[in-house]
C-alpha positions in Angstrom: 69.6 61.8 50.2 72.3 61.6 52.9 74.0 63.8 50.8 71.3 66.2 50.2 70.3 66.7 54.1 73.8 67.2 55.1 74.1 70.0 52.1 71.2 71.7 53.8 72.4 71.6 57.4 75.6 73.2 56.5 74.1 75.5 54.5 71.4 76.5 57.6 74.7 76.5 60.2 76.3 78.8 57.9 73.7 81.1 57.5 72.4 81.1 61.6 76.9 81.4 62.3 76.3 83.9 59.9 73.5 86.1 61.6 75.3 85.5 65.1 78.5 87.2 63.7 76.5 89.8 62.8 74.7 90.4 65.8 77.7 90.2 67.8 79.2 93.2 65.3 76.1 95.5 65.8 76.7 95.1 69.9 80.0 95.6 69.3 79.0 98.7 67.7 76.9 100.0 70.5 79.9 99.4 73.4 82.2 101.5 71.0 79.3 104.1 70.6 78.6 104.2 74.3 80.0 106.4 76.7 79.4 105.1 79.9 81.6 102.6 81.0 79.3 100.1 82.4 76.9 100.1 79.5 80.3 99.4 77.3 81.3 96.1 79.5 77.8 95.0 79.1 77.7 95.6 75.0 80.9 93.8 74.7 79.9 91.4 77.0 76.7 90.7 74.6 79.1 90.2 71.6 81.5 88.3 73.2 78.3 85.9 74.4 76.9 85.7 70.7 81.0 85.2 69.1 83.7 84.5 71.6 86.0 84.8 68.9 85.8 88.4 68.3 89.8 89.0 69.9 89.9 93.2 69.8 86.8 92.8 72.8 87.9 90.7 74.8 91.4 94.0 74.6 88.4 96.2 75.0 86.8 94.9 77.9 89.8 93.9 79.5 90.9 97.6 80.0 87.5 98.3 80.8 88.0 96.6 83.8 91.2 97.4 84.7 90.5 100.7 85.0 87.7 100.1 87.5 89.6 97.9 89.7 88.8 94.8 88.4 92.0 93.0 88.2 91.2 88.9 88.0 88.8 90.2 85.2 90.8 92.1 83.3 93.1 88.9 83.7 91.4 86.5 82.0 90.0 88.5 79.5 94.2 89.1 78.1 94.3 86.3 78.8 91.8 85.2 76.1 94.1 87.9 74.4 96.7 86.1 74.4 95.8 82.4 73.8 94.3 84.1 70.5 97.8 85.7 69.2 100.8 84.9 72.0 102.5 88.0 70.2 100.3 90.8 70.9 103.0 92.5 73.5 100.9 94.7 74.4 98.1 92.4 75.6 101.4 90.9 77.9 102.1 94.1 79.5 98.2 94.5 80.8 98.3 91.3 82.3 101.8 92.3 84.1 100.1 95.4 85.1 96.8 93.9 86.6 98.9 90.9 88.0 101.0 93.1 90.2 97.9 95.3 91.5 96.5 91.7 92.5 100.1 91.1 94.1 101.0 88.7 92.1 104.2 89.7 91.5 105.9 86.7 90.2 103.3 86.4 87.6 104.0 89.9 86.6 106.7 89.8 86.4 107.1 86.8 84.1 104.5 88.6 81.9 105.9 91.9 81.5 109.2 90.0 80.5 107.4 87.9 77.9 106.3 91.7 76.8 110.0 93.8 76.6 111.1 90.4 74.4 108.0 90.8 71.6 108.4 94.1 71.8 112.2 95.6 73.7 110.9 98.9 73.2 108.2 99.2 76.0 108.7 101.6 77.9 106.0 101.2 80.3 107.0 97.0 80.6 110.2 98.0 82.1 108.5 100.7 84.2 106.0 98.1 85.8 108.2 95.2 86.0 110.9 98.0 87.8 107.3 98.5 90.2 107.5 94.2 90.2 111.5 93.3 91.3 111.3 96.6 93.9 107.7 95.0 95.4 109.8 91.5 95.6 112.7 93.4 97.0 115.0 93.2 94.2 116.4 96.7 94.2 119.4 96.0 91.4 116.7 94.6 89.0 114.3 97.6 89.2 117.2 99.8 88.8 118.1 98.4 85.4 114.4 98.3 84.7 114.1 101.6 85.5 117.0 102.7 84.1 115.9 101.2 80.8 112.3 102.6 80.8 114.3 106.4 81.2 117.0 105.5 78.7 113.6 104.9 76.2 112.4 107.7 77.0 108.1 108.4 76.3 105.3 110.1 78.4 106.1 112.2 81.0 104.0 110.4 83.7 105.6 107.0 83.0 108.9 108.4 82.9 108.1 109.9 86.1 106.9 106.5 87.2 110.0 105.4 86.7 111.9 107.9 88.4 110.2 106.9 91.6 110.7 103.1 91.2 114.3 103.6 91.1 114.5 106.4 93.7 113.0 103.7 96.4 115.8 101.2 94.6 118.6 103.4 95.6 117.0 104.7 99.0 116.6 100.5 99.6 120.6 100.2 99.0 120.9 102.9 100.9 122.2 105.0 98.3 121.0 108.8 99.5 122.4 111.1 96.9 121.2 108.7 94.1 117.6 108.4 95.4 117.3 112.4 96.3 118.3 112.9 92.9 115.5 111.0 91.3 112.9 112.7 93.5 114.0 115.7 91.7 113.7 114.1 88.5 110.5 112.2 89.2 109.0 115.6 90.3 109.9 117.6 87.3 108.9 114.6 84.9 105.7 114.1 86.5 104.2 116.5 89.4 101.3 115.1 89.9 102.4 111.8 90.7 101.8 110.9 94.6 100.9 115.0 94.8 105.0 115.9 95.2 104.7 119.1 96.2 102.9 118.1 100.1 105.9 116.1 100.7 109.2 117.5 101.2 112.1 115.1 99.9 112.7 113.6 103.2 108.9 112.4 103.7 109.3 110.7 99.7 112.6 108.9 100.9 111.4 107.6 104.6 108.7 105.8 103.0 108.5 102.0 101.5 105.0 102.9 100.5 103.2 101.7 97.8 101.7 104.5 95.3 98.4 104.1 96.9 99.9 104.8 100.5 101.7 108.0 99.1 97.7 108.9 97.8 95.9 108.1 101.5 98.8 109.5 103.5 98.3 113.0 100.8 94.6 112.7 101.3 94.7 112.3 105.0 97.5 115.7 104.9 94.8 117.3 102.9 92.2 116.4 105.7 94.2 118.1 108.4 95.1 120.8 106.9 91.5 121.4 106.5 90.1 120.7 110.0 92.7 123.1 111.0 91.6 125.3 108.8 87.7 125.3 110.0 89.1 125.3 113.5 91.3 128.6 113.2 87.6 130.0 111.7 85.8 128.3 114.5 87.5 130.4 117.5 87.9 133.4 115.1 84.5 134.0 114.6 84.1 132.9 118.4 86.1 136.0 119.7 84.9 138.2 116.9 81.7 137.8 117.3 79.6 139.4 120.2 77.6 136.6 122.7 73.7 136.6 120.9 71.4 138.4 122.8 69.2 136.6 125.5 66.1 138.7 123.8 66.6 137.1 120.6 67.0 133.6 121.4 63.1 133.4 122.2 
């Protein structure tokens, strides 16, 4: 009788777990099909509540968190991924990126190092580790990693970013000619990065600022330019247009 009871309970547990798994996949599919980031995260979260072992769901949700700049949540999700698969180089790369954004440069370097150990041709891992080294003030190592990223090639924005990091490292070491050469390369590879069109090379080399600082500076310049144009129009119209007749103001 005991054996029969155990068998029945086991069968019920198996059926329940299968049902939960099916429900989890239902929400996973909803998340994949959704085009709204907030909804995608909600569906993926529901799927993980029903089945916490869905490896790819942590990965997808973690990327969404990263692009929403929720870096601590990115770290939580990708730590789950690396726990389940300690050989996933991309997961270690994403952890490194999130740690850079959070300002934990030692942790970023450690995870990006693991990423390139697992995949020595992972260009962006070298590029972002170079950035972490630079933010730590380790210019020589930043140059070495940026040079590796450039040599490996890859999509142009990543290589442009590597040239940018190496430019800053050369500037930190007082090697202005090399810095200027990398500035020109960075502009060629990724002209939208930092909106170089609104900078002179002197502006770029004079700053040790982060990407966000460059972007903020560019935005401020644009706002100032717009303000000047508006002021100019006000002056022109004030001069050209006749003063209103008092009779028109009644």
